[in-house]
RODO-2510 file (C-alpha; in nm, 4 decimals, decimal comma):
residues 351
     n   res          X          Y          Z
     1     x     0,0000     0,0000     0,0000
     2     x     0,1233     0,3456    -0,0858
     3     x     0,0012     0,6925    -0,1805
     4     x     0,0671     0,9599    -0,4414
     5     x     0,3094     1,1454    -0,2153
     6     x     0,5213     0,8365    -0,1528
     7     x     0,7520     0,9243    -0,4397
     8     x     0,9771     0,6976    -0,6422
     9     x     1,3071     0,7652    -0,8183
    10     x     1,2679     0,7520    -1,1952
    11     x     1,5186     0,5237    -1,3629
    12     x     1,8880     0,5949    -1,3290
    13     x     1,8372     0,9538    -1,2166
    14     x     1,7570     1,1529    -0,9053
    15     x     1,4125     1,2662    -1,0229
    16     x     1,1290     1,1798    -0,7806
    17     x     0,7816     1,1097    -0,9176
    18     x     0,4463     0,9864    -0,7898
    19     x     0,3650     0,6145    -0,8355
    20     x     0,0677     0,7120    -1,0511
    21     x     0,1133     0,9697    -1,3271
    22     x    -0,1737     1,1878    -1,4488
    23     x    -0,2234     1,1396    -1,8212
    24     x    -0,3853     1,4384    -1,9918
    25     x    -0,4792     1,2964    -2,3307
    26     x    -0,8414     1,3728    -2,2339
    27     x    -0,7780     1,7434    -2,1670
    28     x    -0,9525     1,9649    -2,4234
    29     x    -1,2216     1,9342    -2,6891
    30     x    -1,0088     1,7892    -2,9660
    31     x    -1,1405     1,4300    -2,9642
    32     x    -1,4448     1,2261    -2,8767
    33     x    -1,2933     1,1089    -2,5492
    34     x    -1,1960     1,4487    -2,4120
    35     x    -1,3103     1,6631    -2,1191
    36     x    -1,3853     2,0348    -2,1376
    37     x    -1,1662     2,2954    -1,9657
    38     x    -1,3609     2,3060    -1,6381
    39     x    -1,3634     1,9270    -1,6061
    40     x    -0,9964     1,9048    -1,7025
    41     x    -0,9060     2,1567    -1,4315
    42     x    -1,1096     1,9628    -1,1749
    43     x    -0,9241     1,6414    -1,2697
    44     x    -0,5887     1,8202    -1,2429
    45     x    -0,6731     1,9663    -0,9010
    46     x    -0,8047     1,6329    -0,7711
    47     x    -0,4697     1,4753    -0,8586
    48     x    -0,2660     1,7479    -0,6879
    49     x    -0,4874     1,7404    -0,3776
    50     x    -0,3660     1,3889    -0,3042
    51     x     0,0009     1,4764    -0,3438
    52     x     0,0568     1,3896    -0,7098
    53     x     0,3442     1,5658    -0,8873
    54     x     0,3804     1,3844    -1,2231
    55     x     0,1858     1,5061    -1,5304
    56     x     0,2054     1,3547    -1,8796
    57     x     0,1000     1,5191    -2,2079
    58     x     0,2100     1,5446    -2,5717
    59     x     0,2455     1,8096    -2,8390
    60     x    -0,0209     1,6194    -3,0356
    61     x    -0,2858     1,5501    -2,7690
    62     x    -0,6299     1,6970    -2,8517
    63     x    -0,4752     1,9025    -3,1303
    64     x    -0,2616     2,0971    -2,8816
    65     x    -0,5360     2,1788    -2,6321
    66     x    -0,3959     1,9404    -2,3732
    67     x    -0,0682     2,1325    -2,3460
    68     x    -0,2442     2,4697    -2,3681
    69     x    -0,4826     2,3897    -2,0819
    70     x    -0,2061     2,2343    -1,8770
    71     x    -0,0047     2,5533    -1,9203
    72     x    -0,2876     2,7466    -1,7560
    73     x    -0,3255     2,4967    -1,4718
    74     x     0,0416     2,4731    -1,3723
    75     x     0,1239     2,8458    -1,3891
    76     x     0,1247     2,9104    -1,0134
    77     x     0,3137     2,5940    -0,9155
    78     x     0,5299     2,5053    -1,2146
    79     x     0,8502     2,4230    -1,0274
    80     x     0,6757     2,1809    -0,7891
    81     x     0,5598     1,9580    -1,0745
    82     x     0,7302     1,7105    -1,3041
    83     x     0,5947     1,7865    -1,6520
    84     x     0,6460     1,5307    -1,9278
    85     x     0,5576     1,5862    -2,2913
    86     x     0,6387     1,4159    -2,6214
    87     x     0,7424     1,4836    -2,9801
    88     x     0,7146     1,2770    -3,2956
    89     x     0,3492     1,2833    -3,4040
    90     x     0,2867     1,5202    -3,6953
    91     x     0,1489     1,8545    -3,5759
    92     x     0,0789     2,0070    -3,9189
    93     x    -0,1055     1,7881    -4,1675
    94     x     0,0524     1,7713    -4,5117
    95     x     0,3961     1,8845    -4,3929
    96     x     0,6387     1,5872    -4,3925
    97     x     0,8807     1,7714    -4,1629
    98     x     0,6200     1,8513    -3,8959
    99     x     0,6510     1,5030    -3,7480
   100     x     0,9133     1,2356    -3,6937
   101     x     1,2366     1,2079    -3,4984
   102     x     1,4698     1,4331    -3,7012
   103     x     1,6279     1,7580    -3,5828
   104     x     1,3891     1,9966    -3,7594
   105     x     1,0798     1,8198    -3,6255
   106     x     1,2164     1,7961    -3,2715
   107     x     1,3154     2,1640    -3,2581
   108     x     0,9728     2,2694    -3,3884
   109     x     0,7965     2,0429    -3,1401
   110     x     0,9919     2,1505    -2,8335
   111     x     0,9416     2,5212    -2,9087
   112     x     0,5686     2,4607    -2,9608
   113     x     0,5399     2,2703    -2,6328
   114     x     0,7333     2,5308    -2,4330
   115     x     0,5089     2,8076    -2,5658
   116     x     0,1854     2,6218    -2,4945
   117     x     0,2956     2,5092    -2,1483
   118     x     0,4119     2,8604    -2,0597
   119     x     0,7423     2,7353    -1,9266
   120     x     1,1084     2,7653    -2,0185
   121     x     1,1933     2,4008    -1,9501
   122     x     1,0428     2,0516    -1,9813
   123     x     1,1246     1,8069    -1,7035
   124     x     1,0931     1,4878    -1,9083
   125     x     1,0895     1,4885    -2,2884
   126     x     0,9781     1,1747    -2,4704
   127     x     1,0369     1,0469    -2,8181
   128     x     0,6748     0,9428    -2,8765
   129     x     0,7080     0,6810    -3,1510
   130     x     1,0088     0,5393    -3,3351
   131     x     0,9752     0,6260    -3,7062
   132     x     1,2674     0,4202    -3,8336
   133     x     1,4048     0,6741    -4,0823
   134     x     1,6216     0,9155    -3,8851
   135     x     1,9693     0,7879    -3,7886
   136     x     1,9937     0,7190    -3,4174
   137     x     2,3013     0,9452    -3,4016
   138     x     2,0928     1,2417    -3,5152
   139     x     1,8162     1,1665    -3,2642
   140     x     2,0449     1,1377    -2,9640
   141     x     2,2611     1,4355    -3,0590
   142     x     1,9706     1,6793    -3,0922
   143     x     1,8170     1,5529    -2,7680
   144     x     2,1483     1,6029    -2,5889
   145     x     2,1650     1,9545    -2,7352
   146     x     1,8232     2,0287    -2,5807
   147     x     1,9429     1,9062    -2,2412
   148     x     2,2612     2,1128    -2,2621
   149     x     2,0551     2,4196    -2,3561
   150     x     1,8421     2,3803    -2,0423
   151     x     1,5162     2,3467    -2,2356
   152     x     1,4901     1,9795    -2,1364
   153     x     1,6085     1,8170    -1,8126
   154     x     1,5590     1,4414    -1,8710
   155     x     1,4852     1,2156    -2,1673
   156     x     1,2318     0,9382    -2,2166
   157     x     1,1189     0,7143    -2,5014
   158     x     0,7918     0,5447    -2,5925
   159     x     0,6645     0,2828    -2,8375
   160     x     1,0066     0,1769    -2,9668
   161     x     1,1740    -0,1655    -3,0133
   162     x     1,4016    -0,2719    -2,7300
   163     x     1,7069    -0,3094    -2,9528
   164     x     1,6733     0,0480    -3,0779
   165     x     1,6501     0,1828    -2,7220
   166     x     1,9507    -0,0142    -2,5995
   167     x     2,1519     0,0934    -2,9056
   168     x     2,0573     0,4568    -2,8480
   169     x     2,1554     0,4515    -2,4812
   170     x     2,4846     0,2763    -2,5524
   171     x     2,5664     0,5346    -2,8199
   172     x     2,4833     0,8144    -2,5766
   173     x     2,7031     0,6599    -2,3084
   174     x     2,9979     0,6195    -2,5459
   175     x     2,9750     0,9774    -2,6714
   176     x     2,8977     1,1457    -2,3416
   177     x     2,5425     1,2369    -2,4415
   178     x     2,2256     1,2205    -2,2318
   179     x     2,0568     0,8792    -2,2093
   180     x     1,6922     0,7792    -2,1764
   181     x     1,5791     0,7262    -1,8151
   182     x     1,2101     0,6508    -1,8786
   183     x     1,0152     0,4159    -2,1046
   184     x     0,6446     0,4302    -2,1801
   185     x     0,4873     0,1095    -2,3116
   186     x     0,1396    -0,0324    -2,3435
   187     x     0,1347    -0,2725    -2,0505
   188     x    -0,1625    -0,4326    -1,8813
   189     x    -0,3065    -0,7751    -1,8067
   190     x    -0,4175    -0,8086    -2,1669
   191     x    -0,0931    -0,6809    -2,3216
   192     x     0,2159    -0,8385    -2,1673
   193     x     0,4353    -0,8830    -2,4738
   194     x     0,6662    -0,6141    -2,3370
   195     x     0,7901    -0,8801    -2,0943
   196     x     0,9799    -1,0476    -2,3770
   197     x     1,2395    -0,7757    -2,4289
   198     x     1,1302    -0,4246    -2,3279
   199     x     1,0890    -0,4809    -1,9533
   200     x     1,4060    -0,6917    -1,9057
   201     x     1,6013    -0,4327    -2,1070
   202     x     1,4650    -0,1480    -1,8941
   203     x     1,5529    -0,3260    -1,5687
   204     x     1,9045    -0,4039    -1,6911
   205     x     1,9741    -0,0497    -1,8172
   206     x     1,8156     0,1371    -1,5268
   207     x     1,5229     0,2775    -1,7253
   208     x     1,2000     0,3376    -1,5335
   209     x     0,8913     0,1831    -1,6963
   210     x     0,5638     0,3757    -1,7164
   211     x     0,2724     0,1639    -1,8419
   212     x     0,0056     0,3361    -2,0481
   213     x    -0,3465     0,1979    -2,0926
   214     x    -0,3425    -0,0061    -1,7674
   215     x    -0,7154    -0,0742    -1,8189
   216     x    -0,6667    -0,1854    -2,1805
   217     x    -0,8854     0,0926    -2,3144
   218     x    -1,1521     0,0267    -2,0516
   219     x    -1,1655    -0,3512    -2,0907
   220     x    -1,0763    -0,4002    -1,7246
   221     x    -1,3152    -0,1362    -1,5963
   222     x    -1,5881    -0,3974    -1,5398
   223     x    -1,8298    -0,2660    -1,8000
   224     x    -1,7780    -0,5315    -2,0690
   225     x    -1,8955    -0,8938    -2,0913
   226     x    -1,8941    -1,1733    -2,3504
   227     x    -2,2246    -1,0447    -2,4825
   228     x    -2,0340    -0,7452    -2,6149
   229     x    -1,8436    -0,9709    -2,8546
   230     x    -2,1601    -1,0318    -3,0528
   231     x    -2,3091    -0,6826    -3,0417
   232     x    -2,2513    -0,4290    -3,3161
   233     x    -1,9834    -0,1694    -3,2426
   234     x    -2,0539     0,2021    -3,2844
   235     x    -1,8036     0,4190    -3,4683
   236     x    -1,5637     0,6288    -3,2632
   237     x    -1,6049     0,4290    -2,9404
   238     x    -1,3462     0,2743    -2,7124
   239     x    -1,4742    -0,0692    -2,8088
   240     x    -1,4094     0,0010    -3,1771
   241     x    -1,0529     0,1078    -3,0927
   242     x    -0,9966    -0,2083    -2,8894
   243     x    -1,1302    -0,4333    -3,1641
   244     x    -0,9274    -0,2539    -3,4301
   245     x    -0,6041    -0,3311    -3,2447
   246     x    -0,6990    -0,6840    -3,1354
   247     x    -0,7635    -0,5853    -2,7741
   248     x    -1,1209    -0,7204    -2,7470
   249     x    -1,1154    -1,0993    -2,7823
   250     x    -1,2300    -1,4098    -2,5972
   251     x    -0,8902    -1,4225    -2,4247
   252     x    -0,9191    -1,0632    -2,3042
   253     x    -1,2683    -1,1221    -2,1667
   254     x    -1,1490    -1,4356    -1,9842
   255     x    -0,8852    -1,2203    -1,8123
   256     x    -1,1510    -0,9598    -1,7322
   257     x    -1,3621    -1,2313    -1,5664
   258     x    -1,0814    -1,3076    -1,3213
   259     x    -1,0185    -0,9373    -1,2560
   260     x    -1,3899    -0,8874    -1,1838
   261     x    -1,4066    -1,1862    -0,9487
   262     x    -1,0989    -1,0804    -0,7495
   263     x    -1,2406    -0,7274    -0,7264
   264     x    -1,5595    -0,8686    -0,5724
   265     x    -1,3583    -1,0827    -0,3312
   266     x    -1,1685    -0,7864    -0,1867
   267     x    -1,4420    -0,5248    -0,2180
   268     x    -1,2667    -0,3167    -0,4828
   269     x    -1,3431    -0,2109    -0,8406
   270     x    -1,2025    -0,4101    -1,1352
   271     x    -1,0149    -0,0975    -1,2474
   272     x    -0,8409    -0,0689    -0,9098
   273     x    -0,7319    -0,4322    -0,9271
   274     x    -0,5982    -0,3993    -1,2828
   275     x    -0,4025    -0,0827    -1,2009
   276     x    -0,2657    -0,2334    -0,8787
   277     x    -0,1385    -0,5327    -1,0769
   278     x     0,0825    -0,3071    -1,2905
   279     x     0,2432    -0,1577    -0,9796
   280     x     0,3420    -0,5073    -0,8633
   281     x     0,5438    -0,5737    -1,1793
   282     x     0,9254    -0,5509    -1,1768
   283     x     1,0657    -0,2341    -1,3299
   284     x     0,7430    -0,0322    -1,3146
   285     x     0,7983     0,3115    -1,1596
   286     x     0,4714     0,4918    -1,2265
   287     x     0,1522     0,3928    -1,4094
   288     x    -0,0191     0,6522    -1,6298
   289     x    -0,3864     0,7170    -1,5552
   290     x    -0,6261     0,9091    -1,7757
   291     x    -0,9680     1,0210    -1,6588
   292     x    -1,2810     1,1821    -1,7985
   293     x    -1,3996     1,3123    -1,4609
   294     x    -1,2491     1,3926    -1,1191
   295     x    -1,4697     1,1218    -0,9646
   296     x    -1,3248     0,8587    -1,1958
   297     x    -0,9714     0,9742    -1,1164
   298     x    -1,0274     0,9662    -0,7387
   299     x    -1,1714     0,6171    -0,7626
   300     x    -0,8808     0,4859    -0,9696
   301     x    -0,6241     0,6512    -0,7417
   302     x    -0,7502     0,4164    -0,4712
   303     x    -0,5637     0,1398    -0,6536
   304     x    -0,2637     0,2543    -0,4480
   305     x    -0,4308     0,1068    -0,1394
   306     x    -0,5257    -0,2278    -0,2970
   307     x    -0,3607    -0,5313    -0,1394
   308     x    -0,3418    -0,8396    -0,3611
   309     x    -0,2454    -1,1718    -0,2043
   310     x     0,0263    -1,3882    -0,3577
   311     x    -0,2469    -1,6314    -0,4628
   312     x    -0,4440    -1,3589    -0,6382
   313     x    -0,1329    -1,2289    -0,8125
   314     x    -0,0509    -1,5803    -0,9261
   315     x    -0,4029    -1,6290    -1,0597
   316     x    -0,3833    -1,3034    -1,2551
   317     x    -0,0429    -1,4063    -1,3864
   318     x    -0,1646    -1,7456    -1,5038
   319     x    -0,4772    -1,6263    -1,6847
   320     x    -0,2878    -1,3502    -1,8681
   321     x     0,0445    -1,5269    -1,9226
   322     x     0,2076    -1,5112    -2,2662
   323     x     0,4637    -1,7271    -2,4428
   324     x     0,7974    -1,5518    -2,4380
   325     x     0,8952    -1,7212    -2,7633
   326     x     1,2384    -1,7827    -2,9074
   327     x     1,5060    -1,7510    -2,7784
   328     x     1,3669    -1,6934    -2,4275
   329     x     1,1726    -2,0195    -2,3890
   330     x     1,4509    -2,2203    -2,5551
   331     x     1,7219    -2,0761    -2,3280
   332     x     1,5113    -2,1380    -2,0174
   333     x     1,4877    -2,5064    -2,1158
   334     x     1,8552    -2,5636    -2,1950
   335     x     2,0279    -2,3420    -1,9400
   336     x     2,0454    -2,5865    -1,6493
   337     x     2,1110    -2,9157    -1,8303
   338     x     2,3322    -2,7900    -2,1144
   339     x     2,4918    -2,4571    -2,0190
   340     x     2,5304    -2,5226    -1,6444
   341     x     2,6110    -2,8920    -1,6909
   342     x     2,3472    -2,9978    -1,4422
   343     x     2,4866    -2,7821    -1,1622
   344     x     2,2482    -2,5778    -0,9480
   345     x     2,3328    -2,2084    -0,9750
   346     x     2,1356    -1,9293    -0,8100
   347     x     2,0550    -1,6190    -1,0120
   348     x     2,2131    -1,2994    -0,8765
   349     x     1,8672    -1,1496    -0,8186
   350     x     1,7718    -1,4484    -0,6059
   351     x     2,0534    -1,3917    -0,3532
***
């Protein structure tokens, strides 16, 4: 059990952040899932009231309204907060240089974000999505330039293959540039493929993991059942998004059944159980929560006080378990008999 003001150190740095981060993708009127300015402010204030200090946004969220509103909200207490934003998504349709990971796009994005946020520095600056065209040397050099200029304090990365992240950090270390200390990934009971490479890499390199979509787009909120598999899906809904990306299947609903049952057993909501599970996973520093109302946020923040027994954690692990695939499963099978020659050797983390 913990609380928002029981802070954690983010990755291999000295930066202290709350164990739940406030995601602001819903701030503004730029999408069908967003909250208006008054509601957004109420969500922001509800988070701060409980001691939260970690806010996440992006240059692209709600067509820029998220950053603009956040700039208004943080004005009187900027230095007390850890503000994270992202670059990479195109911010000017039709312009090929208004998005991506190259120097021109990054410089445009950071200046846009600083202006909207009404600040002269960004605490944590994320590469939002790996585009695979810009040389890694260019990416890391321009990001280091931003840190040296004082416009950015720390670097993070999101939605990128593990080998690209490890290559980027090794290059930065060799050249004396700034490395990534934070990693955002989709990670929840229905999406655990990050356990194959991304999470082990982050633990090994000292990168703090921040799961996004801990409720799998609302799947683990308790409002869906198997009947929803057969019903027609309306356009522009969460369910349509989940189905489009393969997040609404028989397997996912079987996991949701277990989440719902455990929630009933301990007198909690399914959402609280699903969020609490992420905080039990190795390498996770802070889970990102979005909300459409202050009431929803307050309810989900109670996940910090959820206690799951070892049996319940094991049950959740078993129903949502994935195959690690080659070479992970193969190496696990041959390590003891072939590599270790039958000897019993304890792992360093077990000692």
